[in-house]
C-alpha positions in Angstrom: 23.7 58.4 13.4 26.9 57.1 11.9 26.5 53.8 13.7 23.0 53.4 12.2 24.3 54.3 8.7 27.1 51.8 9.1 24.6 49.1 10.1 22.5 49.8 7.1 25.5 49.6 4.8 26.5 46.3 6.3 23.0 44.9 5.9 22.9 46.0 2.3 26.2 44.4 1.6 25.1 41.2 3.3 21.9 41.1 1.1 24.0 41.7 -2.0 26.3 38.8 -1.0 23.4 36.5 -0.4 21.9 37.4 -3.8 25.3 36.8 -5.5 25.4 33.3 -3.9 21.8 32.5 -4.9 20.8 29.8 -4.9 22.7 28.5 -1.8 20.5 25.4 -1.3 17.9 23.3 -3.0 15.0 25.3 -4.5 11.5 24.0 -4.1 8.6 24.8 -6.4 5.3 24.5 -4.7 2.4 23.2 -6.9 -1.0 23.5 -5.3 -2.4 20.5 -7.2 -1.9 16.7 -7.2 0.8 15.0 -9.3 0.0 14.3 -12.9 -2.2 17.2 -13.7 -1.2 19.9 -16.2 0.0 22.4 -13.5 2.2 19.6 -12.0 3.6 18.8 -15.4 4.4 22.4 -16.2 5.9 22.8 -12.7 8.2 19.8 -13.2 9.3 21.0 -16.7 10.2 24.4 -15.2 12.0 22.7 -12.2 14.1 20.7 -14.6 15.1 23.7 -16.6 15.9 25.8 -13.6 18.0 23.0 -12.1 20.3 23.4 -15.2 20.4 27.2 -15.2 20.6 27.8 -11.4 23.2 25.0 -10.8 21.2 23.7 -7.9 18.5 21.0 -7.5 15.0 22.4 -8.0 12.3 20.1 -6.8 8.5 20.1 -7.0 6.5 19.8 -3.8 2.8 19.1 -4.3 0.6 20.7 -1.7 -2.9 20.2 -3.2 -6.2 21.6 -1.9 -8.7 24.4 -2.2 -8.0 25.1 -6.0 -4.4 25.6 -5.3 -4.7 28.2 -2.6 -3.2 26.0 0.1 0.1 25.9 -1.8 -0.1 29.6 -2.4 -0.5 30.2 1.4 2.5 28.0 2.2 4.6 29.9 -0.3 3.4 33.3 0.9 4.6 32.5 4.4 8.0 31.2 3.3 11.3 33.0 3.5 11.6 35.6 0.7 15.0 34.4 -0.4 14.2 32.7 -3.7 14.4 29.2 -2.4 10.6 28.6 -2.2 8.7 29.4 -5.4 5.2 28.7 -6.6 3.7 27.6 -10.0 0.1 28.8 -10.2 -2.6 28.1 -12.7 -5.5 30.3 -13.9 -7.4 29.4 -10.7 -5.1 32.0 -9.1 -7.0 34.6 -11.1 -10.4 33.5 -9.7 -9.5 32.7 -6.1 -9.8 36.2 -4.7 -13.5 36.4 -5.9 -14.3 32.8 -4.9 -12.8 32.4 -1.4 -13.8 34.6 1.5 -10.8 33.6 3.6 -7.7 32.9 1.6 -4.5 31.8 3.4 -2.7 34.7 1.8 -3.2 38.2 0.4 -2.2 39.3 -3.1 0.5 41.5 -1.7 2.1 38.4 -0.1 3.2 37.0 -3.5 5.1 38.6 -6.4 5.1 37.3 -10.0 8.5 36.3 -11.4 7.5 35.1 -14.8 4.7 34.0 -17.0 5.0 30.5 -18.4 2.3 29.4 -20.8 -1.3 29.6 -21.8 -3.5 26.8 -22.9 -6.9 27.0 -24.6 -10.1 25.0 -23.8 -12.3 23.3 -26.3 -16.0 23.2 -26.1 -17.2 19.6 -26.7 -20.6 18.0 -27.0 -21.6 14.4 -26.8 -22.3 12.9 -30.3 -26.0 12.3 -29.2 -26.5 16.1 -29.6 -27.5 17.1 -33.1 -25.4 20.3 -33.1 -22.2 20.2 -35.2 -21.2 23.8 -34.9 -21.7 26.8 -32.5 -24.6 28.3 -34.4 -26.6 25.1 -34.2 -25.7 24.6 -30.6 -26.8 28.1 -29.6 -30.0 27.7 -31.5 -30.7 24.5 -29.7 -29.9 26.0 -26.3 -32.2 29.0 -27.0 -35.0 26.5 -27.9 -34.4 24.6 -24.7 -33.7 27.1 -21.9 -32.5 25.6 -18.6 -32.7 22.0 -20.0 -29.1 21.4 -21.1 -26.4 20.8 -18.6 -22.6 21.4 -18.8 -19.9 20.0 -16.6 -16.9 21.5 -14.8 -14.3 20.0 -12.5 -15.4 22.4 -9.7 -17.1 25.7 -9.2 -15.2 28.8 -10.3 -12.9 27.0 -12.7 -12.3 28.2 -16.2 -14.5 25.4 -17.4 -17.4 26.8 -15.3 -16.7 30.4 -16.1 -16.5 29.8 -19.8 -20.0 28.4 -19.6 -21.1 31.5 -17.7 -19.6 33.7 -20.4 -21.5 31.8 -23.1 -24.7 32.3 -21.2 -24.2 36.1 -20.9 -22.8 36.7 -24.4 -25.3 34.5 -26.3 -28.4 35.0 -24.1 -28.9 31.3 -23.4 -29.7 29.4 -20.2 -27.6 26.3 -19.4 -27.2 24.4 -16.1 -23.8 24.1 -14.5 -23.0 20.7 -13.0 -19.8 20.8 -10.9 -17.8 17.7 -10.2 -14.8 16.9 -7.9 -12.2 16.8 -10.7 -12.0 16.0 -14.3 -11.6 12.3 -13.6 -14.9 12.2 -11.8 -16.9 13.9 -14.6 -15.5 12.0 -17.6 -17.8 9.0 -17.3 -20.9 11.2 -17.4 -19.5 13.3 -20.2 -18.6 10.3 -22.3 -21.9 8.7 -21.7 -23.8 11.8 -22.6 -25.4 12.1 -19.1 -24.0 15.6 -19.0 -23.7 16.5 -22.8 -21.3 19.4 -23.0 -18.3 21.2 -21.4 -15.2 23.3 -21.9 -12.1 21.3 -21.0 -8.3 21.5 -21.5 -7.6 20.7 -25.2 -4.9 18.1 -24.4 -7.3 16.1 -22.3 -10.1 16.2 -24.9 -8.1 15.6 -28.1 -7.8 11.8 -27.7 -11.6 11.5 -27.1 -12.3 13.8 -30.1 -10.1 11.7 -32.3 -11.9 8.5 -31.3 -15.2 10.2 -32.1 -16.4 9.9 -28.5 -16.9 13.7 -28.3 -17.5 16.3 -30.9 -15.5 19.6 -30.9 -17.5 22.7 -31.4 -15.2 25.7 -30.7 -11.9 26.8 -29.1 -11.9 29.2 -26.2 -8.8 31.2 -27.2 -8.6 34.2 -29.5 -6.9 32.2 -32.1 -7.1 28.6 -33.3 -4.9 25.9 -31.9 -2.5 23.7 -33.9 -3.8 20.6 -32.1 -7.3 21.1 -33.7 -6.6 23.5 -36.6 -10.0 23.0 -38.3 -12.0 23.9 -35.2 -13.0 27.6 -35.1 -12.7 29.8 -32.0 -15.8 30.8 -30.1 -15.1 34.4 -31.2 -15.1 33.4 -34.8 -18.5 31.7 -34.5 -20.3 34.9 -33.5 -19.4 35.7 -29.8 -16.9 38.4 -30.7 -14.4 39.1 -27.9 -14.9 35.7 -26.2 -11.6 34.4 -24.8 -11.0 32.0 -21.9 -7.4 30.8 -21.3 -5.8 28.5 -18.9 -2.5 30.0 -17.9 0.5 29.3 -15.7 3.0 31.6 -13.9 5.9 31.4 -11.5 5.5 33.4 -8.3 7.7 34.1 -5.2 7.1 35.4 -1.7 6.9 39.2 -1.7 10.1 41.0 -0.6 12.1 38.5 -2.6 15.1 40.6 -3.8 14.5 42.2 -7.2 17.8 40.7 -8.5 16.5 37.2 -7.8 13.2 37.9 -9.4 14.9 39.2 -12.5 17.2 36.2 -12.7 14.3 33.8 -12.4 12.4 35.8 -15.1 15.4 35.5 -17.5 15.9 31.9 -16.8 12.2 31.0 -17.3 12.0 33.1 -20.5 15.1 31.3 -21.9 13.7 27.9 -20.9 10.3 28.2 -22.5 11.9 29.4 -25.8 13.9 26.2 -26.1 12.6 23.9 -28.9 12.3 20.9 -26.7 10.1 22.8 -24.2 8.1 24.4 -27.0 7.4 20.9 -28.4 6.5 19.5 -25.0 4.2 22.4 -24.4 2.5 21.8 -27.7 1.7 18.2 -26.6 -0.2 19.8 -23.7 -1.9 22.3 -26.0 0.1 25.1 -24.4 2.0 28.0 -25.8 5.0 29.7 -24.1 4.1 33.1 -22.7 7.3 35.3 -22.5 7.2 38.5 -20.4 8.8 40.6 -17.8 7.8 40.4 -14.1 5.8 43.7 -14.6 3.9 42.2 -17.5 3.2 39.1 -15.5 1.8 41.2 -12.7 -0.4 43.2 -15.1 -1.6 40.0 -16.8 -2.6 38.4 -13.5 -4.3 41.6 -12.3 -6.3 41.7 -15.5 -7.4 38.1 -15.1 -8.5 38.8 -11.5 -10.5 41.8 -12.5 -12.1 40.1 -15.5 -13.2 37.0 -13.6 -14.1 38.8 -10.4 -16.8 40.7 -12.4 -18.0 37.5 -14.1 -18.2 35.7 -10.8 -20.1 38.6 -9.2 -22.5 39.0 -12.1 -23.2 35.3 -12.1 -24.1 35.3 -8.5 -21.5 32.7 -7.6 -21.3 32.5 -3.8 -17.9 32.8 -2.1 -16.8 29.6 -0.4 
């Protein structure tokens, strides 16, 4: 019995020593999307900030595929020592309802910190007569099942925002999924598919050129990037809110001390004026919170969108 207790004490001391030395090697942040996208940009900003605060190189490793779930699976199977982390986007909130066979389970990953949220903007092609949400909804009600809206793939926030509009406004619109935003832009800009919700930073240049018309913002409050554009909730669909979001996760069983350190470092980083300014360029706002708040936020998103996906009859892939 004493020998077993001694072994336990030695193991605990070894764990404490390892945590005290953290990080002892290069830290990698897995991003489950290709380079250049918003999630990748956010991941690289966080990597740069953590390199300074941790005193070790923090590098981004892109492992794209299956709406980010491939990267999540890789992270879930990594050693829980804080040297492999994961930046997820809001697709992490829809994946459990969309994919029948994920390469990980929720219990395999633990949230370390929230990072940021970003709203979407509902845009229409100028060939549509509607200039505001009331006019758009009236047109959609007069033309049920005749108007299409685009998304970068099924189950994305772009897609689900359209599903929410249908249910909350009692309209019928047709979802047209593409393989990425790059693939859909020619059809959106030509009016072939006349409307969609999309990341505000991506849409703002086209709005300023007059190539697309902004109708409403998907967040609960207006955005500084388009301060004159009302929210969907303001225009009559009370309670409507769809946000893109980003969070830092780690493999489960990562020591609580490491999770707390990462949480503090990320919260400090996203409060820095330079990061706040860079986020603003992306249409993003810092989202400070504890690991427990991050876990509650993600669970809330999974529950919310799981119901929307089920009610919409979206089939698991």
